[in-house]
MIGU-910400 format. One record per residue (C-alpha): x negated, y, z negated. Coordinates in steps of 0.5 Angstrom, whole numbers, padded with zeros to 4 digits. Last residue first. Example, Ala and Ser with C-alpha at 12.3 -4.5 7.8 and 13.67 -1.06 7.14 Angstrom:
REM MIGU-910400
+-------+-------+-------+
!    px !    py !    pz !
+-------+-------+-------+
! -0027 ! -0002 ! -0014 !
! -0025 ! -0009 ! -0016 !
+-------+-------+-------+
***
This chain:
REM MIGU-910400
+-------+-------+-------+
!    px !    py !    pz !
+-------+-------+-------+
! -0013 ! -0002 ! -0064 !
! -0017 !  0004 ! -0067 !
! -0014 !  0010 ! -0065 !
! -0007 !  0011 ! -0068 !
! -0008 !  0005 ! -0074 !
! -0002 !  0002 ! -0076 !
! -0004 ! -0005 ! -0073 !
! -0003 ! -0009 ! -0067 !
!  0003 ! -0004 ! -0064 !
!  0009 ! -0008 ! -0062 !
!  0013 ! -0007 ! -0056 !
!  0013 ! -0014 ! -0054 !
!  0008 ! -0016 ! -0049 !
!  0008 ! -0019 ! -0042 !
!  0002 ! -0022 ! -0038 !
!  0001 ! -0024 ! -0031 !
! -0006 ! -0028 ! -0031 !
! -0010 ! -0028 ! -0025 !
! -0017 ! -0028 ! -0029 !
! -0018 ! -0021 ! -0026 !
! -0011 ! -0019 ! -0029 !
! -0013 ! -0022 ! -0036 !
! -0019 ! -0018 ! -0036 !
! -0015 ! -0012 ! -0034 !
! -0010 ! -0013 ! -0040 !
! -0015 ! -0014 ! -0045 !
! -0019 ! -0007 ! -0043 !
! -0012 ! -0003 ! -0043 !
! -0010 ! -0005 ! -0050 !
! -0005 ! -0011 ! -0051 !
!  0001 ! -0009 ! -0054 !
!  0003 ! -0014 ! -0060 !
!  0007 ! -0021 ! -0059 !
!  0003 ! -0023 ! -0053 !
!  0006 ! -0027 ! -0047 !
!  0002 ! -0030 ! -0041 !
!  0004 ! -0033 ! -0035 !
! -0002 ! -0037 ! -0032 !
! -0002 ! -0036 ! -0024 !
! -0010 ! -0037 ! -0024 !
! -0012 ! -0040 ! -0031 !
! -0015 ! -0046 ! -0027 !
! -0021 ! -0041 ! -0024 !
! -0024 ! -0041 ! -0031 !
! -0025 ! -0048 ! -0031 !
! -0032 ! -0048 ! -0029 !
! -0034 ! -0044 ! -0036 !
! -0031 ! -0050 ! -0040 !
! -0036 ! -0055 ! -0037 !
! -0041 ! -0050 ! -0037 !
! -0040 ! -0050 ! -0045 !
! -0040 ! -0057 ! -0046 !
! -0047 ! -0057 ! -0042 !
! -0050 ! -0052 ! -0046 !
! -0056 ! -0049 ! -0044 !
! -0053 ! -0044 ! -0038 !
! -0046 ! -0045 ! -0040 !
! -0048 ! -0041 ! -0047 !
! -0049 ! -0035 ! -0042 !
! -0043 ! -0035 ! -0039 !
! -0039 ! -0036 ! -0045 !
! -0042 ! -0030 ! -0049 !
! -0040 ! -0026 ! -0043 !
! -0033 ! -0029 ! -0043 !
! -0033 ! -0027 ! -0051 !
! -0035 ! -0020 ! -0050 !
! -0030 ! -0019 ! -0044 !
! -0024 ! -0022 ! -0048 !
! -0025 ! -0018 ! -0055 !
! -0030 ! -0020 ! -0061 !
! -0027 ! -0018 ! -0067 !
! -0030 ! -0013 ! -0071 !
! -0026 ! -0006 ! -0069 !
! -0030 !  0000 ! -0073 !
! -0035 !  0000 ! -0068 !
! -0042 !  0003 ! -0070 !
! -0046 !  0000 ! -0064 !
! -0052 ! -0002 ! -0069 !
! -0048 ! -0005 ! -0075 !
! -0041 ! -0007 ! -0072 !
! -0042 ! -0009 ! -0065 !
! -0049 ! -0012 ! -0066 !
! -0047 ! -0015 ! -0072 !
! -0041 ! -0018 ! -0068 !
! -0046 ! -0021 ! -0062 !
! -0050 ! -0024 ! -0068 !
! -0044 ! -0027 ! -0071 !
! -0042 ! -0030 ! -0064 !
! -0049 ! -0033 ! -0063 !
! -0049 ! -0036 ! -0070 !
! -0042 ! -0039 ! -0069 !
! -0044 ! -0042 ! -0063 !
! -0040 ! -0042 ! -0057 !
! -0036 ! -0048 ! -0054 !
! -0034 ! -0051 ! -0061 !
! -0031 ! -0058 ! -0061 !
! -0025 ! -0059 ! -0066 !
! -0020 ! -0058 ! -0060 !
! -0023 ! -0064 ! -0056 !
! -0025 ! -0062 ! -0049 !
! -0021 ! -0064 ! -0043 !
! -0024 ! -0059 ! -0039 !
! -0017 ! -0056 ! -0038 !
! -0015 ! -0056 ! -0045 !
! -0022 ! -0053 ! -0047 !
! -0020 ! -0048 ! -0041 !
! -0014 ! -0046 ! -0045 !
! -0017 ! -0046 ! -0052 !
! -0022 ! -0041 ! -0050 !
! -0017 ! -0037 ! -0046 !
! -0012 ! -0037 ! -0052 !
! -0018 ! -0035 ! -0057 !
! -0021 ! -0029 ! -0053 !
! -0014 ! -0026 ! -0052 !
! -0012 ! -0027 ! -0059 !
! -0018 ! -0023 ! -0061 !
! -0024 ! -0026 ! -0064 !
! -0028 ! -0027 ! -0071 !
! -0024 ! -0024 ! -0076 !
! -0018 ! -0028 ! -0073 !
! -0013 ! -0026 ! -0067 !
! -0009 ! -0032 ! -0065 !
! -0009 ! -0037 ! -0059 !
! -0003 ! -0041 ! -0056 !
! -0003 ! -0046 ! -0050 !
!  0004 ! -0048 ! -0047 !
!  0004 ! -0054 ! -0042 !
!  0008 ! -0053 ! -0035 !
!  0003 ! -0055 ! -0030 !
!  0001 ! -0048 ! -0028 !
!  0000 ! -0046 ! -0035 !
!  0004 ! -0042 ! -0040 !
! -0001 ! -0038 ! -0044 !
!  0002 ! -0036 ! -0051 !
! -0001 ! -0030 ! -0054 !
! -0001 ! -0029 ! -0062 !
! -0003 ! -0023 ! -0066 !
! -0001 ! -0023 ! -0074 !
! -0008 ! -0019 ! -0077 !
! -0004 ! -0013 ! -0078 !
!  0001 ! -0016 ! -0083 !
! -0005 ! -0018 ! -0088 !
! -0001 ! -0022 ! -0093 !
! -0001 ! -0028 ! -0089 !
!  0003 ! -0035 ! -0089 !
!  0009 ! -0032 ! -0087 !
!  0006 ! -0028 ! -0082 !
!  0003 ! -0034 ! -0079 !
!  0009 ! -0038 ! -0078 !
!  0012 ! -0032 ! -0075 !
!  0007 ! -0031 ! -0070 !
!  0007 ! -0038 ! -0068 !
!  0015 ! -0037 ! -0067 !
!  0014 ! -0031 ! -0063 !
!  0008 ! -0034 ! -0058 !
!  0012 ! -0040 ! -0057 !
!  0019 ! -0036 ! -0055 !
!  0016 ! -0031 ! -0050 !
!  0011 ! -0036 ! -0046 !
!  0017 ! -0039 ! -0042 !
!  0020 ! -0032 ! -0040 !
!  0028 ! -0034 ! -0040 !
!  0027 ! -0031 ! -0048 !
!  0027 ! -0024 ! -0045 !
!  0034 ! -0025 ! -0043 !
!  0037 ! -0024 ! -0036 !
!  0045 ! -0024 ! -0035 !
!  0043 ! -0021 ! -0027 !
!  0047 ! -0014 ! -0029 !
!  0045 ! -0015 ! -0036 !
!  0037 ! -0014 ! -0034 !
!  0039 ! -0008 ! -0029 !
!  0043 ! -0005 ! -0035 !
!  0037 ! -0006 ! -0040 !
!  0032 ! -0002 ! -0035 !
!  0037 !  0003 ! -0034 !
!  0037 !  0004 ! -0041 !
!  0029 !  0005 ! -0042 !
!  0029 !  0010 ! -0036 !
!  0034 !  0014 ! -0039 !
!  0030 !  0013 ! -0046 !
!  0024 !  0017 ! -0043 !
!  0018 !  0014 ! -0041 !
!  0010 !  0015 ! -0043 !
!  0012 !  0015 ! -0050 !
!  0008 !  0009 ! -0052 !
!  0014 !  0006 ! -0054 !
!  0017 !  0007 ! -0048 !
!  0011 !  0004 ! -0044 !
!  0012 ! -0002 ! -0048 !
!  0020 ! -0002 ! -0047 !
!  0018 ! -0001 ! -0039 !
!  0013 ! -0007 ! -0039 !
!  0018 ! -0012 ! -0042 !
!  0023 ! -0010 ! -0038 !
!  0018 ! -0011 ! -0032 !
!  0016 ! -0018 ! -0034 !
!  0024 ! -0020 ! -0034 !
!  0025 ! -0017 ! -0027 !
!  0019 ! -0021 ! -0025 !
!  0022 ! -0027 ! -0027 !
!  0028 ! -0026 ! -0024 !
!  0024 ! -0025 ! -0017 !
!  0021 ! -0031 ! -0018 !
!  0027 ! -0035 ! -0019 !
!  0030 ! -0031 ! -0013 !
!  0024 ! -0033 ! -0008 !
!  0024 ! -0040 ! -0010 !
!  0032 ! -0040 ! -0009 !
!  0031 ! -0037 ! -0002 !
!  0025 ! -0042 !  0001 !
!  0022 ! -0040 !  0007 !
!  0022 ! -0032 !  0007 !
!  0017 ! -0030 !  0012 !
!  0022 ! -0026 !  0016 !
!  0024 ! -0022 !  0010 !
!  0017 ! -0019 !  0011 !
!  0019 ! -0016 !  0017 !
!  0018 ! -0008 !  0016 !
!  0017 ! -0003 !  0022 !
!  0022 !  0002 !  0019 !
!  0025 !  0008 !  0022 !
!  0031 !  0004 !  0025 !
!  0032 !  0002 !  0018 !
!  0033 !  0010 !  0016 !
!  0038 !  0010 !  0021 !
!  0039 !  0013 !  0028 !
!  0032 !  0013 !  0030 !
!  0030 !  0015 !  0038 !
!  0031 !  0022 !  0036 !
!  0034 !  0027 !  0041 !
!  0030 !  0032 !  0044 !
!  0026 !  0038 !  0043 !
!  0020 !  0034 !  0040 !
!  0019 !  0038 !  0034 !
!  0026 !  0040 !  0033 !
!  0028 !  0033 !  0034 !
!  0023 !  0030 !  0029 !
!  0025 !  0035 !  0024 !
!  0033 !  0034 !  0025 !
!  0032 !  0026 !  0024 !
!  0027 !  0028 !  0018 !
!  0033 !  0032 !  0015 !
!  0038 !  0027 !  0016 !
!  0034 !  0021 !  0013 !
!  0032 !  0024 !  0007 !
!  0038 !  0022 !  0003 !
!  0038 !  0015 !  0006 !
!  0031 !  0015 !  0004 !
!  0031 !  0017 ! -0003 !
!  0037 !  0012 ! -0004 !
!  0034 !  0006 ! -0002 !
!  0035 !  0001 !  0004 !
!  0039 ! -0005 !  0006 !
!  0042 ! -0007 !  0012 !
!  0049 ! -0009 !  0015 !
!  0050 ! -0009 !  0022 !
!  0056 ! -0005 !  0026 !
!  0050 ! -0002 !  0030 !
!  0051 !  0006 !  0029 !
!  0056 !  0006 !  0023 !
!  0052 !  0000 !  0020 !
!  0045 !  0003 !  0021 !
!  0048 !  0010 !  0018 !
!  0051 !  0007 !  0012 !
!  0044 !  0004 !  0010 !
!  0047 !  0000 !  0004 !
!  0044 !  0002 ! -0002 !
!  0038 !  0000 ! -0007 !
!  0037 !  0005 ! -0013 !
!  0030 !  0009 ! -0014 !
!  0030 !  0012 ! -0021 !
!  0023 !  0014 ! -0020 !
!  0022 !  0011 ! -0027 !
!  0026 !  0004 ! -0025 !
!  0021 !  0003 ! -0019 !
!  0019 ! -0004 ! -0021 !
!  0026 ! -0006 ! -0023 !
!  0029 ! -0003 ! -0017 !
!  0025 ! -0007 ! -0013 !
!  0027 ! -0013 ! -0017 !
!  0034 ! -0012 ! -0015 !
!  0032 ! -0013 ! -0008 !
!  0029 ! -0020 ! -0009 !
!  0034 ! -0021 ! -0014 !
!  0039 ! -0021 ! -0008 !
!  0044 ! -0015 ! -0010 !
!  0044 ! -0012 ! -0003 !
!  0043 ! -0018 !  0001 !
!  0037 ! -0019 !  0005 !
!  0035 ! -0016 !  0012 !
!  0033 ! -0009 !  0009 !
!  0028 ! -0012 !  0004 !
!  0027 ! -0006 ! -0001 !
!  0021 ! -0006 ! -0001 !
!  0016 ! -0008 !  0004 !
!  0015 !  0000 !  0006 !
!  0012 !  0001 !  0013 !
!  0015 !  0007 !  0016 !
!  0015 !  0010 !  0023 !
!  0013 !  0016 !  0027 !
!  0011 !  0018 !  0034 !
!  0006 !  0022 !  0038 !
!  0007 !  0024 !  0045 !
!  0001 !  0029 !  0046 !
!  0002 !  0036 !  0049 !
! -0002 !  0040 !  0044 !
!  0004 !  0043 !  0041 !
!  0007 !  0036 !  0040 !
!  0001 !  0033 !  0036 !
!  0001 !  0039 !  0032 !
!  0008 !  0038 !  0030 !
!  0007 !  0030 !  0029 !
!  0001 !  0032 !  0025 !
!  0005 !  0036 !  0020 !
!  0011 !  0030 !  0020 !
!  0006 !  0025 !  0018 !
!  0003 !  0029 !  0013 !
!  0010 !  0031 !  0010 !
!  0011 !  0023 !  0010 !
!  0005 !  0022 !  0006 !
!  0005 !  0027 !  0001 !
!  0003 !  0024 ! -0005 !
!  0010 !  0023 ! -0009 !
!  0009 !  0015 ! -0009 !
!  0002 !  0012 ! -0011 !
! -0005 !  0012 ! -0009 !
! -0004 !  0014 ! -0002 !
! -0003 !  0012 !  0006 !
! -0002 !  0014 !  0013 !
! -0004 !  0009 !  0018 !
! -0006 !  0013 !  0025 !
! -0005 !  0008 !  0030 !
! -0007 !  0010 !  0037 !
! -0014 !  0012 !  0036 !
! -0017 !  0019 !  0036 !
! -0015 !  0023 !  0030 !
! -0016 !  0030 !  0029 !
! -0013 !  0033 !  0023 !
! -0009 !  0039 !  0024 !
! -0009 !  0044 !  0019 !
! -0003 !  0047 !  0015 !
!  0000 !  0054 !  0016 !
!  0003 !  0051 !  0023 !
!  0007 !  0046 !  0019 !
!  0011 !  0052 !  0016 !
!  0009 !  0059 !  0018 !
!  0008 !  0057 !  0025 !
!  0014 !  0054 !  0025 !
!  0018 !  0047 !  0024 !
!  0019 !  0048 !  0016 !
!  0022 !  0055 !  0017 !
!  0027 !  0052 !  0022 !
!  0028 !  0046 !  0018 !
!  0030 !  0049 !  0012 !
!  0032 !  0043 !  0008 !
!  0025 !  0039 !  0006 !
!  0021 !  0044 !  0005 !
!  0024 !  0051 !  0004 !
!  0017 !  0054 !  0002 !
!  0012 !  0049 !  0005 !
!  0007 !  0047 !  0000 !
!  0000 !  0047 !  0002 !
! -0004 !  0042 !  0006 !
! -0012 !  0041 !  0004 !
! -0016 !  0037 !  0009 !
! -0023 !  0033 !  0007 !
! -0028 !  0030 !  0011 !
! -0032 !  0025 !  0007 !
! -0039 !  0026 !  0007 !
! -0041 !  0024 !  0000 !
! -0042 !  0032 ! -0001 !
! -0035 !  0033 !  0002 !
! -0032 !  0028 ! -0003 !
! -0035 !  0031 ! -0009 !
! -0033 !  0038 ! -0007 !
! -0026 !  0036 ! -0006 !
! -0026 !  0032 ! -0013 !
! -0028 !  0039 ! -0016 !
! -0023 !  0043 ! -0012 !
! -0017 !  0038 ! -0015 !
! -0020 !  0038 ! -0022 !
! -0019 !  0046 ! -0021 !
! -0013 !  0047 ! -0018 !
! -0013 !  0051 ! -0012 !
! -0006 !  0051 ! -0010 !
! -0006 !  0044 ! -0006 !
!  0001 !  0041 ! -0004 !
! -0003 !  0035 ! -0001 !
! -0010 !  0034 ! -0001 !
! -0012 !  0030 !  0005 !
! -0017 !  0025 !  0005 !
! -0020 !  0023 !  0012 !
! -0021 !  0019 !  0018 !
! -0023 !  0012 !  0014 !
! -0025 !  0007 !  0020 !
! -0023 !  0000 !  0018 !
! -0029 ! -0005 !  0018 !
! -0025 ! -0009 !  0012 !
! -0031 ! -0007 !  0007 !
! -0030 !  0000 !  0009 !
! -0023 !  0000 !  0007 !
! -0025 ! -0003 !  0000 !
! -0030 !  0003 ! -0001 !
! -0025 !  0008 !  0002 !
! -0020 !  0005 ! -0003 !
! -0024 !  0006 ! -0009 !
! -0026 !  0013 ! -0007 !
! -0018 !  0014 ! -0007 !
! -0017 !  0010 ! -0014 !
! -0022 !  0015 ! -0017 !
! -0018 !  0021 ! -0015 !
! -0012 !  0017 ! -0017 !
! -0014 !  0016 ! -0024 !
! -0016 !  0008 ! -0026 !
! -0013 !  0003 ! -0030 !
! -0013 ! -0002 ! -0025 !
! -0005 ! -0004 ! -0025 !
! -0003 !  0003 ! -0028 !
! -0006 !  0008 ! -0023 !
! -0007 !  0013 ! -0028 !
! -0005 !  0021 ! -0027 !
! -0011 !  0025 ! -0029 !
! -0006 !  0032 ! -0029 !
! -0010 !  0035 ! -0024 !
! -0011 !  0030 ! -0020 !
! -0003 !  0028 ! -0020 !
! -0002 !  0036 ! -0018 !
! -0007 !  0036 ! -0012 !
! -0002 !  0030 ! -0009 !
! -0007 !  0025 ! -0006 !
! -0006 !  0023 !  0002 !
! -0011 !  0018 !  0005 !
! -0012 !  0018 !  0013 !
! -0014 !  0011 !  0016 !
! -0016 !  0009 !  0023 !
! -0012 !  0004 !  0028 !
! -0013 !  0001 !  0035 !
! -0020 ! -0003 !  0034 !
! -0017 ! -0005 !  0027 !
! -0011 ! -0008 !  0029 !
! -0013 ! -0015 !  0026 !
! -0016 ! -0011 !  0020 !
! -0010 ! -0008 !  0019 !
! -0006 ! -0014 !  0018 !
! -0011 ! -0016 !  0013 !
! -0010 ! -0010 !  0009 !
! -0003 ! -0011 !  0009 !
! -0003 ! -0018 !  0007 !
! -0008 ! -0017 !  0001 !
! -0003 ! -0020 ! -0004 !
! -0002 ! -0026 !  0000 !
!  0005 ! -0028 ! -0001 !
!  0006 ! -0035 ! -0003 !
!  0011 ! -0034 ! -0008 !
!  0015 ! -0028 ! -0006 !
!  0016 ! -0024 ! -0012 !
!  0010 ! -0025 ! -0016 !
!  0005 ! -0023 ! -0009 !
!  0010 ! -0017 ! -0007 !
!  0009 ! -0014 ! -0014 !
!  0001 ! -0016 ! -0014 !
!  0000 ! -0012 ! -0008 !
! -0008 ! -0012 ! -0008 !
! -0009 ! -0008 ! -0002 !
! -0005 ! -0003 !  0001 !
!  0000 ! -0002 ! -0005 !
!  0007 !  0001 ! -0003 !
!  0009 !  0005 !  0003 !
!  0005 !  0006 !  0009 !
!  0007 !  0011 !  0013 !
!  0005 !  0010 !  0021 !
!  0003 !  0016 !  0025 !
!  0004 !  0013 !  0032 !
!  0000 !  0015 !  0038 !
!  0001 !  0015 !  0046 !
!  0008 !  0013 !  0044 !
!  0013 !  0007 !  0045 !
!  0007 !  0002 !  0045 !
!  0006 !  0003 !  0038 !
!  0013 !  0000 !  0036 !
!  0012 ! -0006 !  0040 !
!  0005 ! -0006 !  0037 !
!  0008 ! -0006 !  0030 !
!  0013 ! -0012 !  0031 !
!  0007 ! -0016 !  0034 !
!  0003 ! -0015 !  0027 !
!  0009 ! -0016 !  0023 !
!  0011 ! -0023 !  0026 !
!  0004 ! -0025 !  0026 !
!  0002 ! -0023 !  0019 !
!  0009 ! -0026 !  0016 !
!  0008 ! -0033 !  0020 !
!  0001 ! -0033 !  0016 !
!  0004 ! -0031 !  0010 !
!  0010 ! -0036 !  0009 !
!  0014 ! -0035 !  0003 !
!  0017 ! -0039 ! -0002 !
!  0012 ! -0043 ! -0005 !
!  0013 ! -0047 ! -0012 !
!  0007 ! -0047 ! -0017 !
!  0005 ! -0054 ! -0019 !
+-------+-------+-------+
***
């Protein structure tokens, strides 16, 4: 059984109370939300028991007092930057986020396109949003930002960007990913609010690093692993220690930016800032939800290993440079972690080696191993009929349903018909059925086949499975596994010599 080390209810109560305390210090609070607002898989993995939708549920609790502004950097739209966990570009993620927020009865005020220079893709996106009734603002890059405070806090700085009219005491400023301009948007609003005579303030809600646990705690190191491409490094908040003689953890970018942000706020408000450290600016209370530190440490170590595999695969695909790869290796060495500390890795590799010894076709050796929540390991291999993900899913739900291995869940005739449609009618060069196709076949078979129905009903039992593949999976396979609640890692090996058809 999965061990729990975090109390989500205690966290939401503590967090909402603390945010409201901060709100009460101002007429209006601009709250910069870092990380993922919905579906925070990283937090869920490193804090077993954490609700991946805790942030959105927190906002739902505060919905009468809150409205949302979404920022997206025009350059990210232009280069079609992809959000890795959903496999969709940032512009599509903004629209998805608006839909999700509306489902929680949260008011989306507007979308801000930051550092806008008339980029064609960004311009098309603005048109698309406006024709769907979404208010859109554009902010230009400010010359001298962030160091020239006098230029920034002036009519030629923040004054050039439009004011976003807001009405509620909490304005949450969020984005699809880092570097989207959330901070600049908050400070831009502060400038206009104070020119209008409104007592507005700024705070930051960033789940990681966790300020009130040790610098080298695996939970905080897991954050470094998660942001290794951004070159984030955790550090002691020396501003906080100097002022309060209290140890707190923050990260390099916030520490570097703090003196500038403090000066900008003081320039805008005309008085000394209430914040004496980056930690002061934050409202994060996630550390107070931890109930079992050892469980959190173990989960964080596993997350670091998972991130290490991900980094190596991205390097193999040409998405990261060698400096990032080496930094990830240093993090692994810092905690004396090995790839094989992930339970599913060795069984997958060993099975693949056995298959490789028997096979002349090296492209066909693809194995995935599932570590089930009860500790059992179940494998699946690719074949001419289906890929390894499909095989592992079917094998696993058969085990969960106590169905003998020799009993087929799907009629070979049905699978062959689907395969014929795929290759002969739809002209696919990949004949093996993928997980999506096999699951559709299973769901149809479940209507008329009691055995298939029994297995189909066990799909929910795959939640929290830890998986490892001996080859890199395509985006579609990763998405299917993610939707089933399976965390998968891959060896940095291409499944074939083909450059496109994999």
